[in-house]
MIVEXFI-86351 format. One line per field, with one value per atom (N, C-alpha, C): residue in three letters; residue number from 0; x, y, z; atom name. Coordinates in pm, whole numbers, always signed. Layout:
! residues N
r	ala | ...
k	NUM | ...
east	X | ...
north	Y | ...
up	Z | ...
a	CA | ...
! end
This chain:
! residues 77
r	unk | unk | unk | unk | unk | unk | unk | unk | unk | unk | unk | unk | unk | unk | unk | unk | unk | unk | unk | unk | unk | unk | unk | unk | unk | unk | unk | unk | unk | unk | unk | unk | unk | unk | unk | unk | unk | unk | unk | unk | unk | unk | unk | unk | unk | unk | unk | unk | unk | unk | unk | unk | unk | unk | unk | unk | unk | unk | unk | unk | unk | unk | unk | unk | unk | unk | unk | unk | unk | unk | unk | unk | unk | unk | unk | unk | unk | unk | unk | unk | unk | unk | unk | unk | unk | unk | unk | unk | unk | unk | unk | unk | unk | unk | unk | unk | unk | unk | unk | unk | unk | unk | unk | unk | unk | unk | unk | unk | unk | unk | unk | unk | unk | unk | unk | unk | unk | unk | unk | unk | unk | unk | unk | unk | unk | unk | unk | unk | unk | unk | unk | unk | unk | unk | unk | unk | unk | unk | unk | unk | unk | unk | unk | unk | unk | unk | unk | unk | unk | unk | unk | unk | unk | unk | unk | unk | unk | unk | unk | unk | unk | unk | unk | unk | unk | unk | unk | unk | unk | unk | unk | unk | unk | unk | unk | unk | unk | unk | unk | unk | unk | unk | unk | unk | unk | unk | unk | unk | unk | unk | unk | unk | unk | unk | unk | unk | unk | unk | unk | unk | unk | unk | unk | unk | unk | unk | unk | unk | unk | unk | unk | unk | unk | unk | unk | unk | unk | unk | unk | unk | unk | unk | unk | unk | unk | unk | unk | unk | unk | unk | unk
k	0 | 0 | 0 | 1 | 1 | 1 | 2 | 2 | 2 | 3 | 3 | 3 | 4 | 4 | 4 | 5 | 5 | 5 | 6 | 6 | 6 | 7 | 7 | 7 | 8 | 8 | 8 | 9 | 9 | 9 | 10 | 10 | 10 | 11 | 11 | 11 | 12 | 12 | 12 | 13 | 13 | 13 | 14 | 14 | 14 | 15 | 15 | 15 | 16 | 16 | 16 | 17 | 17 | 17 | 18 | 18 | 18 | 19 | 19 | 19 | 20 | 20 | 20 | 21 | 21 | 21 | 22 | 22 | 22 | 23 | 23 | 23 | 24 | 24 | 24 | 25 | 25 | 25 | 26 | 26 | 26 | 27 | 27 | 27 | 28 | 28 | 28 | 29 | 29 | 29 | 30 | 30 | 30 | 31 | 31 | 31 | 32 | 32 | 32 | 33 | 33 | 33 | 34 | 34 | 34 | 35 | 35 | 35 | 36 | 36 | 36 | 37 | 37 | 37 | 38 | 38 | 38 | 39 | 39 | 39 | 40 | 40 | 40 | 41 | 41 | 41 | 42 | 42 | 42 | 43 | 43 | 43 | 44 | 44 | 44 | 45 | 45 | 45 | 46 | 46 | 46 | 47 | 47 | 47 | 48 | 48 | 48 | 49 | 49 | 49 | 50 | 50 | 50 | 51 | 51 | 51 | 52 | 52 | 52 | 53 | 53 | 53 | 54 | 54 | 54 | 55 | 55 | 55 | 56 | 56 | 56 | 57 | 57 | 57 | 58 | 58 | 58 | 59 | 59 | 59 | 60 | 60 | 60 | 61 | 61 | 61 | 62 | 62 | 62 | 63 | 63 | 63 | 64 | 64 | 64 | 65 | 65 | 65 | 66 | 66 | 66 | 67 | 67 | 67 | 68 | 68 | 68 | 69 | 69 | 69 | 70 | 70 | 70 | 71 | 71 | 71 | 72 | 72 | 72 | 73 | 73 | 73 | 74 | 74 | 74 | 75 | 75 | 75 | 76 | 76 | 76
east	+8497 | +8377 | +8351 | +8364 | +8339 | +8445 | +8568 | +8676 | +8649 | +8598 | +8566 | +8453 | +8355 | +8244 | +8294 | +8382 | +8438 | +8523 | +8598 | +8679 | +8590 | +8479 | +8388 | +8326 | +8288 | +8232 | +8337 | +8459 | +8567 | +8602 | +8609 | +8640 | +8527 | +8403 | +8289 | +8291 | +8321 | +8330 | +8443 | +8558 | +8672 | +8640 | +8582 | +8550 | +8439 | +8339 | +8230 | +8276 | +8358 | +8407 | +8500 | +8582 | +8670 | +8587 | +8479 | +8393 | +8321 | +8276 | +8210 | +8308 | +8430 | +8532 | +8567 | +8577 | +8608 | +8494 | +8371 | +8257 | +8254 | +8281 | +8286 | +8400 | +8516 | +8631 | +8606 | +8546 | +8514 | +8417 | +8317 | +8220 | +8284 | +8372 | +8439 | +8529 | +8608 | +8700 | +8622 | +8517 | +8439 | +8368 | +8312 | +8244 | +8338 | +8455 | +8553 | +8602 | +8613 | +8656 | +8550 | +8424 | +8316 | +8316 | +8337 | +8344 | +8461 | +8576 | +8693 | +8674 | +8609 | +8584 | +8485 | +8388 | +8292 | +8361 | +8462 | +8532 | +8631 | +8702 | +8801 | +8787 | +8697 | +8671 | +8793 | +8885 | +9002 | +9097 | +9084 | +9168 | +9102 | +8995 | +8917 | +9002 | +9087 | +9168 | +9261 | +9334 | +9428 | +9354 | +9240 | +9162 | +9106 | +9059 | +9005 | +9114 | +9233 | +9345 | +9378 | +9386 | +9414 | +9302 | +9178 | +9066 | +9072 | +9102 | +9107 | +9222 | +9334 | +9445 | +9403 | +9339 | +9296 | +9191 | +9095 | +8991 | +9053 | +9150 | +9219 | +9291 | +9357 | +9427 | +9327 | +9216 | +9114 | +9052 | +9027 | +8966 | +9060 | +9188 | +9283 | +9258 | +9209 | +9186 | +9087 | +8966 | +8876 | +8925 | +8998 | +9053 | +9154 | +9240 | +9338 | +9267 | +9160 | +9084 | +9022 | +8971 | +8912 | +9019 | +9135 | +9243 | +9287 | +9303 | +9341 | +9232 | +9106 | +8996 | +8998 | +9021 | +9029 | +9148 | +9259 | +9376 | +9346 | +9283 | +9251 | +9148 | +9050 | +8950 | +9013 | +9112 | +9181 | +9263 | +9318 | +9398 | +9309 | +9185 | +9096 | +9025 | +9007 | +8926 | +8996
north	+11839 | +11798 | +11885 | +12018 | +12108 | +12093 | +12059 | +12041 | +11920 | +11814 | +11695 | +11723 | +11802 | +11836 | +11923 | +12018 | +12103 | +12021 | +11924 | +11838 | +11754 | +11704 | +11624 | +11707 | +11829 | +11917 | +11951 | +11980 | +12013 | +11897 | +11778 | +11663 | +11633 | +11649 | +11627 | +11728 | +11852 | +11954 | +11924 | +11882 | +11852 | +11738 | +11632 | +11516 | +11552 | +11626 | +11665 | +11754 | +11853 | +11942 | +11869 | +11779 | +11701 | +11613 | +11556 | +11471 | +11552 | +11670 | +11757 | +11796 | +11833 | +11871 | +11756 | +11636 | +11519 | +11488 | +11504 | +11481 | +11578 | +11703 | +11804 | +11772 | +11739 | +11706 | +11584 | +11481 | +11361 | +11393 | +11474 | +11511 | +11589 | +11681 | +11760 | +11672 | +11587 | +11500 | +11406 | +11345 | +11250 | +11320 | +11437 | +11512 | +11553 | +11599 | +11639 | +11518 | +11404 | +11282 | +11239 | +11249 | +11214 | +11310 | +11439 | +11536 | +11506 | +11476 | +11447 | +11319 | +11219 | +11094 | +11117 | +11204 | +11235 | +11308 | +11389 | +11463 | +11373 | +11288 | +11201 | +11059 | +10982 | +10847 | +10754 | +10781 | +10693 | +10704 | +10808 | +10826 | +10776 | +10700 | +10656 | +10583 | +10493 | +10414 | +10499 | +10587 | +10672 | +10773 | +10822 | +10916 | +10849 | +10726 | +10653 | +10624 | +10590 | +10566 | +10691 | +10802 | +10929 | +10966 | +10937 | +10968 | +10886 | +10757 | +10673 | +10713 | +10754 | +10802 | +10930 | +11020 | +11147 | +11126 | +11039 | +11013 | +10948 | +10860 | +10800 | +10903 | +10997 | +11104 | +11196 | +11225 | +11310 | +11241 | +11112 | +11038 | +11020 | +11042 | +11031 | +11140 | +11256 | +11367 | +11333 | +11284 | +11253 | +11136 | +11043 | +10933 | +10987 | +11076 | +11137 | +11219 | +11289 | +11368 | +11279 | +11163 | +11071 | +11018 | +10984 | +10934 | +11041 | +11163 | +11272 | +11297 | +11288 | +11307 | +11201 | +11075 | +10968 | +10989 | +11033 | +11059 | +11170 | +11277 | +11389 | +11349 | +11269 | +11225 | +11134 | +11054 | +10969 | +11049 | +11161 | +11246 | +11322 | +11353 | +11430 | +11343 | +11215 | +11128 | +11075
up	+12831 | +12761 | +12639 | +12657 | +12543 | +12435 | +12478 | +12381 | +12292 | +12350 | +12272 | +12174 | +12214 | +12124 | +12009 | +12041 | +11935 | +11840 | +11893 | +11808 | +11717 | +11769 | +11688 | +11576 | +11607 | +11504 | +11399 | +11445 | +11351 | +11259 | +11314 | +11229 | +11131 | +11177 | +11087 | +10972 | +11003 | +10898 | +10801 | +10853 | +10766 | +10671 | +10724 | +10640 | +10541 | +10586 | +10496 | +10382 | +10413 | +10308 | +10212 | +10265 | +10177 | +10083 | +10135 | +10051 | +9944 | +9981 | +9882 | +9773 | +9813 | +9715 | +9623 | +9679 | +9596 | +9500 | +9546 | +9458 | +9341 | +9369 | +9262 | +9165 | +9220 | +9135 | +9048 | +9107 | +9029 | +8916 | +8946 | +8843 | +8728 | +8762 | +8658 | +8572 | +8636 | +8561 | +8470 | +8523 | +8444 | +8328 | +8355 | +8250 | +8137 | +8174 | +8071 | +7993 | +8059 | +7988 | +7887 | +7926 | +7832 | +7714 | +7740 | +7631 | +7537 | +7594 | +7512 | +7431 | +7491 | +7419 | +7305 | +7326 | +7220 | +7104 | +7136 | +7030 | +6954 | +7029 | +6966 | +7022 | +6964 | +7017 | +7010 | +6920 | +6908 | +7027 | +7107 | +7226 | +7353 | +7339 | +7456 | +7559 | +7515 | +7608 | +7693 | +7629 | +7705 | +7791 | +7743 | +7824 | +7949 | +7933 | +8049 | +8151 | +8103 | +8193 | +8273 | +8204 | +8273 | +8370 | +8330 | +8418 | +8546 | +8535 | +8654 | +8746 | +8690 | +8772 | +8844 | +8771 | +8832 | +8941 | +8915 | +9015 | +9139 | +9119 | +9233 | +9318 | +9253 | +9327 | +9397 | +9331 | +9392 | +9514 | +9503 | +9613 | +9731 | +9711 | +9823 | +9926 | +9884 | +9977 | +10088 | +10059 | +10170 | +10255 | +10195 | +10275 | +10375 | +10331 | +10421 | +10528 | +10490 | +10588 | +10695 | +10656 | +10753 | +10847 | +10795 | +10879 | +10979 | +10932 | +11022 | +11126 | +11086 | +11180 | +11289 | +11251 | +11352 | +11445 | +11391 | +11475 | +11576 | +11527 | +11617 | +11723 | +11682 | +11780 | +11884 | +11844 | +11940 | +12040 | +11995 | +12083 | +12182 | +12142 | +12227 | +12331 | +12299 | +12384 | +12504
a	N | CA | C | N | CA | C | N | CA | C | N | CA | C | N | CA | C | N | CA | C | N | CA | C | N | CA | C | N | CA | C | N | CA | C | N | CA | C | N | CA | C | N | CA | C | N | CA | C | N | CA | C | N | CA | C | N | CA | C | N | CA | C | N | CA | C | N | CA | C | N | CA | C | N | CA | C | N | CA | C | N | CA | C | N | CA | C | N | CA | C | N | CA | C | N | CA | C | N | CA | C | N | CA | C | N | CA | C | N | CA | C | N | CA | C | N | CA | C | N | CA | C | N | CA | C | N | CA | C | N | CA | C | N | CA | C | N | CA | C | N | CA | C | N | CA | C | N | CA | C | N | CA | C | N | CA | C | N | CA | C | N | CA | C | N | CA | C | N | CA | C | N | CA | C | N | CA | C | N | CA | C | N | CA | C | N | CA | C | N | CA | C | N | CA | C | N | CA | C | N | CA | C | N | CA | C | N | CA | C | N | CA | C | N | CA | C | N | CA | C | N | CA | C | N | CA | C | N | CA | C | N | CA | C | N | CA | C | N | CA | C | N | CA | C | N | CA | C | N | CA | C | N | CA | C | N | CA | C | N | CA | C | N | CA | C | N | CA | C
! end
């Protein structure tokens, strides 16, 4: 019983920290893209493409964390 509770707390922490990290990363990438677009508006298209690729890679982290959390919870239950 205590092992399942510890696993639940651990998975919640892992998913929460991954989400916080992704939120910070998304904010930094988006902010820098807006700054770069303000400096060189003619590069808007290529900057947006790079931003969407970066945000997609950043968002993969919490998704992977959720999958690992579900796998671990399935093993403990």
